[in-house]
ZADO-1210 file (C-alpha; in nm, 4 decimals, padded with zeros to 6 digits):
<atoms>
<atom x="-00.0016" y="00.0008" z="00.0055" code="MET" pos="1"/>
<atom x="00.1395" y="00.3401" z="-00.0984" code="LEU" pos="2"/>
<atom x="00.2247" y="00.5711" z="00.1938" code="ARG" pos="3"/>
<atom x="00.0203" y="00.8941" z="00.1512" code="PRO" pos="4"/>
<atom x="00.1269" y="01.2481" z="00.1515" code="VAL" pos="5"/>
<atom x="-00.0213" y="01.3789" z="00.4765" code="ILE" pos="6"/>
<atom x="-00.1065" y="01.7402" z="00.5568" code="ALA" pos="7"/>
<atom x="-00.1952" y="01.8742" z="00.9106" code="GLY" pos="8"/>
<atom x="-00.5001" y="02.0861" z="00.8991" code="VAL" pos="9"/>
<atom x="-00.6184" y="02.3293" z="01.1841" code="ASP" pos="10"/>
<atom x="-00.8216" y="02.5873" z="00.9930" code="GLY" pos="11"/>
<atom x="-00.5581" y="02.8531" z="00.9663" code="SER" pos="12"/>
<atom x="-00.4589" y="03.0210" z="00.6484" code="ALA" pos="13"/>
<atom x="-00.1137" y="02.8497" z="00.6939" code="GLU" pos="14"/>
<atom x="-00.2592" y="02.5004" z="00.7028" code="SER" pos="15"/>
<atom x="-00.4710" y="02.5630" z="00.4085" code="LEU" pos="16"/>
<atom x="-00.1661" y="02.6677" z="00.2126" code="ALA" pos="17"/>
<atom x="00.0164" y="02.3594" z="00.3277" code="ALA" pos="18"/>
<atom x="-00.2884" y="02.1388" z="00.2315" code="ALA" pos="19"/>
<atom x="-00.2881" y="02.2838" z="-00.1252" code="GLU" pos="20"/>
<atom x="00.0889" y="02.2465" z="-00.1592" code="TRP" pos="21"/>
<atom x="00.0542" y="01.8844" z="-00.0319" code="ALA" pos="22"/>
<atom x="-00.2286" y="01.7995" z="-00.2925" code="ALA" pos="23"/>
<atom x="00.0032" y="01.9030" z="-00.5798" code="ARG" pos="24"/>
<atom x="00.2920" y="01.7068" z="-00.4207" code="GLU" pos="25"/>
<atom x="00.0631" y="01.4015" z="-00.3838" code="ALA" pos="26"/>
<atom x="-00.0288" y="01.4224" z="-00.7649" code="VAL" pos="27"/>
<atom x="00.3436" y="01.4540" z="-00.8508" code="ARG" pos="28"/>
<atom x="00.4255" y="01.1556" z="-00.6484" code="ARG" pos="29"/>
<atom x="00.1239" y="00.9520" z="-00.7554" code="ASP" pos="30"/>
<atom x="00.0288" y="00.9133" z="-00.3926" code="ARG" pos="31"/>
<atom x="-00.3031" y="00.9706" z="-00.2153" code="PRO" pos="32"/>
<atom x="-00.3405" y="01.2732" z="00.0087" code="LEU" pos="33"/>
<atom x="-00.4661" y="01.2369" z="00.3648" code="ARG" pos="34"/>
<atom x="-00.5702" y="01.5508" z="00.5693" code="LEU" pos="35"/>
<atom x="-00.5299" y="01.5124" z="00.9427" code="VAL" pos="36"/>
<atom x="-00.6853" y="01.7246" z="01.2208" code="HIS" pos="37"/>
<atom x="-00.5802" y="01.6740" z="01.5832" code="ALA" pos="38"/>
<atom x="-00.7965" y="01.7892" z="01.8639" code="TRP" pos="39"/>
<atom x="-00.7576" y="01.7747" z="02.2462" code="ASN" pos="40"/>
<atom x="-01.0123" y="01.6210" z="02.4781" code="TRP" pos="41"/>
<atom x="-01.1156" y="01.8864" z="02.7381" code="HIS" pos="42"/>
<atom x="-01.4055" y="01.8384" z="02.9959" code="PRO" pos="43"/>
<atom x="-01.6379" y="02.1202" z="03.0162" code="ARG" pos="44"/>
<atom x="-01.7051" y="02.3033" z="03.3532" code="GLN" pos="45"/>
<atom x="-02.0110" y="02.0803" z="03.4178" code="ASP" pos="46"/>
<atom x="-01.7761" y="01.7604" z="03.3877" code="GLY" pos="47"/>
<atom x="-01.9131" y="01.6634" z="03.0433" code="GLU" pos="48"/>
<atom x="-01.6556" y="01.6324" z="02.7562" code="PRO" pos="49"/>
<atom x="-01.6805" y="01.8973" z="02.4960" code="GLY" pos="50"/>
<atom x="-01.6221" y="01.6311" z="02.2207" code="THR" pos="51"/>
<atom x="-01.9218" y="01.7405" z="02.0056" code="ALA" pos="52"/>
<atom x="-01.7958" y="02.0957" z="01.9735" code="ALA" pos="53"/>
<atom x="-01.4416" y="01.9897" z="01.9004" code="SER" pos="54"/>
<atom x="-01.5499" y="01.7364" z="01.6386" code="ARG" pos="55"/>
<atom x="-01.7623" y="02.0029" z="01.4693" code="ASN" pos="56"/>
<atom x="-01.4656" y="02.2474" z="01.4626" code="LEU" pos="57"/>
<atom x="-01.2500" y="01.9657" z="01.3166" code="ALA" pos="58"/>
<atom x="-01.5050" y="01.8780" z="01.0499" code="ARG" pos="59"/>
<atom x="-01.5341" y="02.2403" z="00.9581" code="HIS" pos="60"/>
<atom x="-01.1414" y="02.2721" z="00.9254" code="ALA" pos="61"/>
<atom x="-01.1266" y="01.9589" z="00.7153" code="LEU" pos="62"/>
<atom x="-01.4117" y="02.0544" z="00.4914" code="ARG" pos="63"/>
<atom x="-01.2620" y="02.4010" z="00.4218" code="GLN" pos="64"/>
<atom x="-00.9372" y="02.2344" z="00.3308" code="ALA" pos="65"/>
<atom x="-01.1102" y="01.9784" z="00.1177" code="GLU" pos="66"/>
<atom x="-01.3070" y="02.2528" z="-00.0761" code="ASP" pos="67"/>
<atom x="-00.9896" y="02.4459" z="-00.1476" code="ARG" pos="68"/>
<atom x="-00.8079" y="02.1388" z="-00.2578" code="ILE" pos="69"/>
<atom x="-01.0907" y="02.0157" z="-00.4944" code="ARG" pos="70"/>
<atom x="-01.0852" y="02.3588" z="-00.6641" code="ARG" pos="71"/>
<atom x="-00.6994" y="02.3778" z="-00.6962" code="ALA" pos="72"/>
<atom x="-00.6164" y="02.0087" z="-00.7531" code="CYS" pos="73"/>
<atom x="-00.9283" y="01.8058" z="-00.8555" code="PRO" pos="74"/>
<atom x="-00.7267" y="01.5087" z="-00.9605" code="ASP" pos="75"/>
<atom x="-00.5784" y="01.4210" z="-00.6194" code="VAL" pos="76"/>
<atom x="-00.7116" y="01.1109" z="-00.4350" code="VAL" pos="77"/>
<atom x="-00.8179" y="01.2424" z="-00.0941" code="LEU" pos="78"/>
<atom x="-00.9297" y="01.1377" z="00.2428" code="ASP" pos="79"/>
<atom x="-00.9169" y="01.2811" z="00.5983" code="ASP" pos="80"/>
<atom x="-00.8951" y="01.1843" z="00.9501" code="GLU" pos="81"/>
<atom x="-00.9739" y="01.3332" z="01.2930" code="GLN" pos="82"/>
<atom x="-00.7443" y="01.2276" z="01.5695" code="VAL" pos="83"/>
<atom x="-00.7459" y="01.2843" z="01.9397" code="GLU" pos="84"/>
<atom x="-00.4695" y="01.4091" z="02.1434" code="GLY" pos="85"/>
<atom x="-00.1930" y="01.6764" z="02.1513" code="PRO" pos="86"/>
<atom x="-00.1194" y="01.8060" z="01.8058" code="ALA" pos="87"/>
<atom x="00.2539" y="01.7388" z="01.8124" code="THR" pos="88"/>
<atom x="00.2182" y="01.3676" z="01.9247" code="ALA" pos="89"/>
<atom x="-00.0603" y="01.3207" z="01.6768" code="ALA" pos="90"/>
<atom x="00.1354" y="01.4586" z="01.3873" code="LEU" pos="91"/>
<atom x="00.4368" y="01.2600" z="01.4756" code="LEU" pos="92"/>
<atom x="00.2180" y="00.9464" z="01.4685" code="ARG" pos="93"/>
<atom x="00.1038" y="01.0659" z="01.1211" code="ALA" pos="94"/>
<atom x="00.4541" y="01.1327" z="00.9995" code="ALA" pos="95"/>
<atom x="00.5308" y="00.7683" z="01.0897" code="GLY" pos="96"/>
<atom x="00.2741" y="00.6680" z="00.8185" code="GLN" pos="97"/>
<atom x="00.3541" y="00.9408" z="00.5690" code="ALA" pos="98"/>
<atom x="00.5688" y="00.9450" z="00.2551" code="ASP" pos="99"/>
<atom x="00.5924" y="01.3249" z="00.3251" code="VAL" pos="100"/>
<atom x="00.4245" y="01.5360" z="00.6023" code="LEU" pos="101"/>
<atom x="00.3265" y="01.8819" z="00.5146" code="VAL" pos="102"/>
<atom x="00.2631" y="02.1524" z="00.7842" code="LEU" pos="103"/>
<atom x="00.1710" y="02.5207" z="00.7837" code="GLY" pos="104"/>
<atom x="00.4025" y="02.7805" z="00.9255" code="SER" pos="105"/>
<atom x="00.3124" y="03.1386" z="01.0074" code="ARG" pos="106"/>
<atom x="00.5035" y="03.3843" z="00.8088" code="GLY" pos="107"/>
<atom x="00.6043" y="03.7402" z="00.8897" code="LEU" pos="108"/>
<atom x="00.7094" y="03.9938" z="00.6363" code="SER" pos="109"/>
<atom x="01.0371" y="04.1634" z="00.5811" code="GLY" pos="110"/>
<atom x="01.3493" y="04.0285" z="00.7601" code="PHE" pos="111"/>
<atom x="01.1774" y="03.8514" z="01.0383" code="THR" pos="112"/>
<atom x="01.0900" y="03.5530" z="00.8036" code="GLY" pos="113"/>
<atom x="00.9147" y="03.2453" z="00.9498" code="PHE" pos="114"/>
<atom x="00.7353" y="03.2525" z="01.2839" code="LEU" pos="115"/>
<atom x="00.7484" y="02.8780" z="01.3437" code="VAL" pos="116"/>
<atom x="00.5033" y="02.7505" z="01.5948" code="GLY" pos="117"/>
<atom x="00.5889" y="02.5039" z="01.8715" code="SER" pos="118"/>
<atom x="00.4001" y="02.2262" z="01.7192" code="VAL" pos="119"/>
<atom x="00.5814" y="02.2474" z="01.3890" code="ALA" pos="120"/>
<atom x="00.9192" y="02.2822" z="01.5562" code="LEU" pos="121"/>
<atom x="00.8400" y="01.9803" z="01.7659" code="GLY" pos="122"/>
<atom x="00.7415" y="01.7760" z="01.4670" code="VAL" pos="123"/>
<atom x="01.0389" y="01.8742" z="01.2619" code="VAL" pos="124"/>
<atom x="01.2703" y="01.7972" z="01.5447" code="ALA" pos="125"/>
<atom x="01.1343" y="01.4415" z="01.6069" code="ARG" pos="126"/>
<atom x="00.9898" y="01.3125" z="01.2788" code="ALA" pos="127"/>
<atom x="01.1354" y="01.0123" z="01.1115" code="ASN" pos="128"/>
<atom x="00.9845" y="01.1160" z="00.7649" code="SER" pos="129"/>
<atom x="01.0561" y="01.4198" z="00.5683" code="PRO" pos="130"/>
<atom x="00.8638" y="01.7267" z="00.6816" code="VAL" pos="131"/>
<atom x="00.7698" y="02.0297" z="00.4507" code="VAL" pos="132"/>
<atom x="00.6947" y="02.3561" z="00.6048" code="LEU" pos="133"/>
<atom x="00.4640" y="02.6007" z="00.4015" code="VAL" pos="134"/>
<atom x="00.3541" y="02.9422" z="00.4997" code="ARG" pos="135"/>
<atom x="00.0263" y="03.1238" z="00.3678" code="ALA" pos="136"/>
<atom x="00.0926" y="03.2895" z="00.0270" code="GLY" pos="137"/>
<atom x="00.3358" y="03.0129" z="-00.0836" code="GLU" pos="138"/>
<atom x="00.0842" y="02.7798" z="-00.2277" code="GLU" pos="139"/>
<atom x="00.2123" y="02.8409" z="-00.5839" code="ALA" pos="140"/>
<atom x="00.5859" y="02.9160" z="-00.5231" code="THR" pos="141"/>
<atom x="00.6691" y="02.5799" z="-00.6863" code="ASP" pos="142"/>
<atom x="00.4583" y="02.6346" z="-00.9852" code="GLU" pos="143"/>
<atom x="00.5940" y="02.7405" z="-01.3343" code="HIS" pos="144"/>
<atom x="00.7769" y="03.0567" z="-01.3734" code="VAL" pos="145"/>
<atom x="00.6921" y="03.3147" z="-01.6487" code="PRO" pos="146"/>
<atom x="00.8948" y="03.3253" z="-01.9552" code="ALA" pos="147"/>
<atom x="01.1569" y="03.6084" z="-01.9895" code="ALA" pos="148"/>
<atom x="00.9191" y="03.8198" z="-02.2072" code="ASP" pos="149"/>
<atom x="00.7038" y="03.8645" z="-01.8840" code="GLY" pos="150"/>
<atom x="00.4081" y="03.6772" z="-02.0434" code="ASN" pos="151"/>
<atom x="00.2613" y="03.5007" z="-01.7552" code="ALA" pos="152"/>
<atom x="00.0794" y="03.2570" z="-01.9916" code="SER" pos="153"/>
<atom x="00.4225" y="03.1423" z="-02.1284" code="THR" pos="154"/>
<atom x="00.5927" y="02.9114" z="-01.8861" code="ARG" pos="155"/>
<atom x="00.9614" y="02.8074" z="-01.8830" code="THR" pos="156"/>
<atom x="00.9695" y="02.5497" z="-01.6146" code="GLY" pos="157"/>
<atom x="00.9441" y="02.5139" z="-01.2361" code="TYR" pos="158"/>
<atom x="01.1469" y="02.7187" z="-00.9884" code="ARG" pos="159"/>
<atom x="01.4769" y="02.5821" z="-00.8633" code="ASP" pos="160"/>
<atom x="01.5161" y="02.3186" z="-00.6094" code="VAL" pos="161"/>
<atom x="01.7877" y="02.4233" z="-00.3745" code="VAL" pos="162"/>
<atom x="01.9903" y="02.1560" z="-00.1871" code="LEU" pos="163"/>
<atom x="02.1836" y="02.2521" z="00.1318" code="GLY" pos="164"/>
<atom x="02.4724" y="02.0202" z="00.0973" code="LEU" pos="165"/>
<atom x="02.7137" y="01.9560" z="00.3903" code="ASP" pos="166"/>
<atom x="03.0188" y="01.8236" z="00.2112" code="LEU" pos="167"/>
<atom x="03.1723" y="01.7133" z="00.5473" code="GLY" pos="168"/>
<atom x="02.8820" y="01.4736" z="00.5798" code="ASP" pos="169"/>
<atom x="02.7022" y="01.4174" z="00.2602" code="PRO" pos="170"/>
<atom x="02.3764" y="01.2296" z="00.3250" code="CYS" pos="171"/>
<atom x="02.2229" y="01.0108" z="00.0607" code="ASP" pos="172"/>
<atom x="01.8592" y="01.0536" z="00.2059" code="GLU" pos="173"/>
<atom x="01.8894" y="01.4310" z="00.1689" code="VAL" pos="174"/>
<atom x="02.0487" y="01.4285" z="-00.1748" code="ILE" pos="175"/>
<atom x="01.8028" y="01.1778" z="-00.3132" code="GLU" pos="176"/>
<atom x="01.5051" y="01.3663" z="-00.1799" code="PHE" pos="177"/>
<atom x="01.6336" y="01.6940" z="-00.3554" code="ALA" pos="178"/>
<atom x="01.7043" y="01.5061" z="-00.6900" code="PHE" pos="179"/>
<atom x="01.3645" y="01.3398" z="-00.6836" code="GLU" pos="180"/>
<atom x="01.1902" y="01.6656" z="-00.6171" code="ALA" pos="181"/>
<atom x="01.3703" y="01.8336" z="-00.9038" code="ALA" pos="182"/>
<atom x="01.2888" y="01.5321" z="-01.1367" code="ARG" pos="183"/>
<atom x="00.9242" y="01.5517" z="-01.0481" code="MET" pos="184"/>
<atom x="00.8987" y="01.9227" z="-01.1211" code="ARG" pos="185"/>
<atom x="01.1232" y="01.9218" z="-01.4255" code="GLY" pos="186"/>
<atom x="01.3315" y="02.1841" z="-01.2304" code="ALA" pos="187"/>
<atom x="01.6910" y="02.2665" z="-01.2009" code="ARG" pos="188"/>
<atom x="01.8631" y="02.1469" z="-00.8936" code="LEU" pos="189"/>
<atom x="02.0962" y="02.3991" z="-00.7269" code="LYS" pos="190"/>
<atom x="02.3391" y="02.2443" z="-00.4803" code="ALA" pos="191"/>
<atom x="02.4922" y="02.4702" z="-00.2269" code="VAL" pos="192"/>
<atom x="02.7815" y="02.4181" z="00.0107" code="HIS" pos="193"/>
<atom x="02.9375" y="02.6972" z="00.2310" code="ALA" pos="194"/>
<atom x="03.2801" y="02.6589" z="00.3830" code="TRP" pos="195"/>
<atom x="03.4762" y="02.8507" z="00.6361" code="GLN" pos="196"/>
<atom x="03.8624" y="02.8525" z="00.6817" code="PRO" pos="197"/>
<atom x="03.9470" y="02.6324" z="00.9697" code="PRO" pos="198"/>
<atom x="04.1846" y="02.7390" z="01.2369" code="ALA" pos="199"/>
<atom x="04.5496" y="02.6761" z="01.1442" code="PRO" pos="200"/>
<atom x="04.6176" y="02.4552" z="01.4371" code="PHE" pos="201"/>
<atom x="04.3354" y="02.2227" z="01.3410" code="ALA" pos="202"/>
<atom x="04.4694" y="02.1428" z="01.0025" code="LEU" pos="203"/>
<atom x="04.6649" y="01.8289" z="00.8989" code="GLY" pos="204"/>
<atom x="04.9177" y="01.7953" z="00.6003" code="PRO" pos="205"/>
<atom x="04.7414" y="01.8253" z="00.2598" code="GLY" pos="206"/>
<atom x="04.4111" y="01.9394" z="00.3879" code="GLU" pos="207"/>
<atom x="04.1937" y="02.1829" z="00.1874" code="ILE" pos="208"/>
<atom x="04.2166" y="02.4499" z="00.4473" code="GLY" pos="209"/>
<atom x="04.5984" y="02.4844" z="00.3747" code="LEU" pos="210"/>
<atom x="04.5074" y="02.6284" z="00.0262" code="LEU" pos="211"/>
<atom x="04.4562" y="02.9925" z="-00.0709" code="GLU" pos="212"/>
<atom x="04.0941" y="03.1026" z="-00.0985" code="GLY" pos="213"/>
<atom x="04.0471" y="03.0521" z="-00.4722" code="PRO" pos="214"/>
<atom x="04.2197" y="02.7178" z="-00.4719" code="GLN" pos="215"/>
<atom x="04.0156" y="02.6174" z="-00.1648" code="ARG" pos="216"/>
<atom x="03.6984" y="02.7009" z="-00.3477" code="ALA" pos="217"/>
<atom x="03.8115" y="02.5006" z="-00.6465" code="ASP" pos="218"/>
<atom x="03.8858" y="02.2010" z="-00.4249" code="GLU" pos="219"/>
<atom x="03.5440" y="02.2135" z="-00.2576" code="TRP" pos="220"/>
<atom x="03.3785" y="02.2451" z="-00.5932" code="LEU" pos="221"/>
<atom x="03.5725" y="01.9329" z="-00.7253" code="GLY" pos="222"/>
<atom x="03.4636" y="01.7537" z="-00.4163" code="PHE" pos="223"/>
<atom x="03.1062" y="01.8471" z="-00.4793" code="MET" pos="224"/>
<atom x="03.1120" y="01.7309" z="-00.8297" code="THR" pos="225"/>
<atom x="03.2587" y="01.3923" z="-00.7245" code="ALA" pos="226"/>
<atom x="02.9865" y="01.3616" z="-00.4514" code="VAL" pos="227"/>
<atom x="02.7027" y="01.4328" z="-00.6947" code="LEU" pos="228"/>
<atom x="02.8185" y="01.2345" z="-00.9837" code="GLN" pos="229"/>
<atom x="02.6545" y="00.9131" z="-00.8913" code="VAL" pos="230"/>
<atom x="02.3315" y="01.1126" z="-00.8490" code="TRP" pos="231"/>
<atom x="02.3672" y="01.2825" z="-01.1832" code="ARG" pos="232"/>
<atom x="02.4064" y="00.9332" z="-01.3372" code="ASP" pos="233"/>
<atom x="02.0855" y="00.8156" z="-01.1565" code="LYS" pos="234"/>
<atom x="01.8987" y="01.1280" z="-01.2649" code="TYR" pos="235"/>
<atom x="02.0319" y="01.2115" z="-01.6103" code="PRO" pos="236"/>
<atom x="01.7225" y="01.4276" z="-01.6846" code="GLY" pos="237"/>
<atom x="01.7959" y="01.6755" z="-01.3941" code="VAL" pos="238"/>
<atom x="02.0072" y="01.9855" z="-01.4622" code="GLU" pos="239"/>
<atom x="02.2447" y="02.0497" z="-01.1751" code="VAL" pos="240"/>
<atom x="02.4094" y="02.3838" z="-01.0820" code="ALA" pos="241"/>
<atom x="02.6870" y="02.3585" z="-00.8191" code="GLU" pos="242"/>
<atom x="02.7746" y="02.6389" z="-00.6043" code="THR" pos="243"/>
<atom x="03.0370" y="02.6659" z="-00.3139" code="VAL" pos="244"/>
<atom x="03.0873" y="02.9870" z="-00.1176" code="THR" pos="245"/>
<atom x="03.2929" y="03.1049" z="00.1630" code="GLU" pos="246"/>
<atom x="03.0858" y="03.1997" z="00.4713" code="GLY" pos="247"/>
<atom x="02.8183" y="03.0864" z="00.6944" code="ARG" pos="248"/>
<atom x="02.5686" y="02.8095" z="00.5643" code="ALA" pos="249"/>
<atom x="02.2725" y="02.9952" z="00.6922" code="GLN" pos="250"/>
<atom x="02.3541" y="03.3041" z="00.4891" code="SER" pos="251"/>
<atom x="02.4429" y="03.1127" z="00.1824" code="ALA" pos="252"/>
<atom x="02.1175" y="02.9099" z="00.1878" code="LEU" pos="253"/>
<atom x="01.9043" y="03.2149" z="00.2514" code="LEU" pos="254"/>
<atom x="02.0548" y="03.3845" z="-00.0611" code="ARG" pos="255"/>
<atom x="02.0277" y="03.0642" z="-00.2663" code="ALA" pos="256"/>
<atom x="01.6616" y="03.0059" z="-00.1646" code="ALA" pos="257"/>
<atom x="01.5429" y="03.3475" z="-00.2766" code="SER" pos="258"/>
<atom x="01.2863" y="03.2947" z="-00.5543" code="GLY" pos="259"/>
<atom x="01.3365" y="02.9076" z="-00.5328" code="ALA" pos="260"/>
<atom x="01.0484" y="02.6635" z="-00.5354" code="GLY" pos="261"/>
<atom x="01.1773" y="02.4400" z="-00.2537" code="LEU" pos="262"/>
<atom x="01.4750" y="02.4275" z="-00.0254" code="LEU" pos="263"/>
<atom x="01.5942" y="02.0864" z="00.0955" code="VAL" pos="264"/>
<atom x="01.8021" y="02.0544" z="00.4160" code="VAL" pos="265"/>
<atom x="01.8917" y="01.7623" z="00.6399" code="GLY" pos="266"/>
<atom x="01.8351" y="01.6940" z="01.0117" code="ARG" pos="267"/>
<atom x="02.0495" y="01.4522" z="01.1949" code="ARG" pos="268"/>
<atom x="01.8458" y="01.2027" z="01.4117" code="MET" pos="269"/>
<atom x="02.1235" y="01.1333" z="01.6643" code="THR" pos="270"/>
<atom x="01.9819" y="01.1698" z="02.0167" code="GLU" pos="271"/>
<atom x="02.1258" y="01.4504" z="02.2232" code="ARG" pos="272"/>
<atom x="02.1297" y="01.4868" z="02.5889" code="PRO" pos="273"/>
<atom x="01.8834" y="01.7683" z="02.5742" code="ALA" pos="274"/>
<atom x="01.6480" y="01.5668" z="02.3532" code="GLY" pos="275"/>
<atom x="01.5812" y="01.5921" z="01.9759" code="PRO" pos="276"/>
<atom x="01.6248" y="01.9286" z="01.8037" code="ARG" pos="277"/>
<atom x="01.7063" y="02.0738" z="01.4753" code="THR" pos="278"/>
<atom x="02.0685" y="02.1895" z="01.4075" code="GLY" pos="279"/>
<atom x="02.1567" y="02.5573" z="01.3747" code="PRO" pos="280"/>
<atom x="02.1582" y="02.5770" z="00.9913" code="VAL" pos="281"/>
<atom x="01.8008" y="02.4042" z="00.9625" code="THR" pos="282"/>
<atom x="01.6766" y="02.6098" z="01.2591" code="HIS" pos="283"/>
<atom x="01.7879" y="02.9182" z="01.0727" code="ALA" pos="284"/>
<atom x="01.6502" y="02.8484" z="00.7449" code="VAL" pos="285"/>
<atom x="01.3024" y="02.7360" z="00.8552" code="ILE" pos="286"/>
<atom x="01.2696" y="03.0661" z="01.0310" code="HIS" pos="287"/>
<atom x="01.3936" y="03.2923" z="00.7648" code="HIS" pos="288"/>
<atom x="01.3836" y="03.1557" z="00.4186" code="VAL" pos="289"/>
<atom x="01.0968" y="03.2697" z="00.1862" code="ASP" pos="290"/>
<atom x="00.9996" y="02.9440" z="00.0134" code="CYS" pos="291"/>
<atom x="00.8793" y="02.5962" z="00.1335" code="PRO" pos="292"/>
<atom x="01.1443" y="02.4075" z="00.3217" code="VAL" pos="293"/>
<atom x="01.1812" y="02.0284" z="00.3267" code="ALA" pos="294"/>
<atom x="01.3673" y="01.8908" z="00.6352" code="VAL" pos="295"/>
<atom x="01.4842" y="01.5399" z="00.5699" code="VAL" pos="296"/>
<atom x="01.5890" y="01.3258" z="00.8677" code="PRO" pos="297"/>
<atom x="01.8989" y="01.1020" z="00.8394" code="HIS" pos="298"/>
<atom x="02.1153" y="00.8876" z="01.0624" code="GLU" pos="299"/>
</atoms>
């Protein structure tokens, strides 16, 4: 049985945008779409559970999302589910059944970027499946882009898929997700790696950090080409642009993702003493980047 694309729905504008994005993704992947609404059981003051009101609110949120999806993406195979319990726990259970989990994220204008809620952050930090965060107004950011003549009716292809690539620890799951996303969209894949000069005392003989800046960049670019070659061979139809830049990864990815259709980053699943969390680069981009962000867990 095919694992569905699952979208969390709570009636907000952000979750409606996420549901619409998820519907198009389900069609691209040839998967069914499942909408999930989580509600908490709370007793009323008279001691009777307020389940009827909660269920009515859940049904309204799901119907609203379904109506929007039917208008925007009528070909998708769609069902829905109401689940009881805290939203983070319910969505983590859903992620365990999903090919991809899609969630809404509140966006702020200007330099503030994403305002990511505690539920979305909790799910991203713990999910064992890829999670895509979408904010309101981003429903169509992975659609075709206009031709150079400015004619919106003339399309040239989908917006770039950007891959944040850590060449110190290149991860197959993250790279494959990005290549597959680009293949499904017929989009260009833009692989980005940022490097910083290491401290001299940390270097060993022959390491890249011993080279001058331009030579160091060339060495990193050659390494990226070697890492991606097997994926170029596997996805010969995907155009790949390779970029290495000196500086902080967060800044490089924010620049690269401007105007992109999707940014793909990884999250290591290794347990930490403080519990699961996103790394600093992933944490930064999901708060500030202006396109949907896919966070792919890996060992």
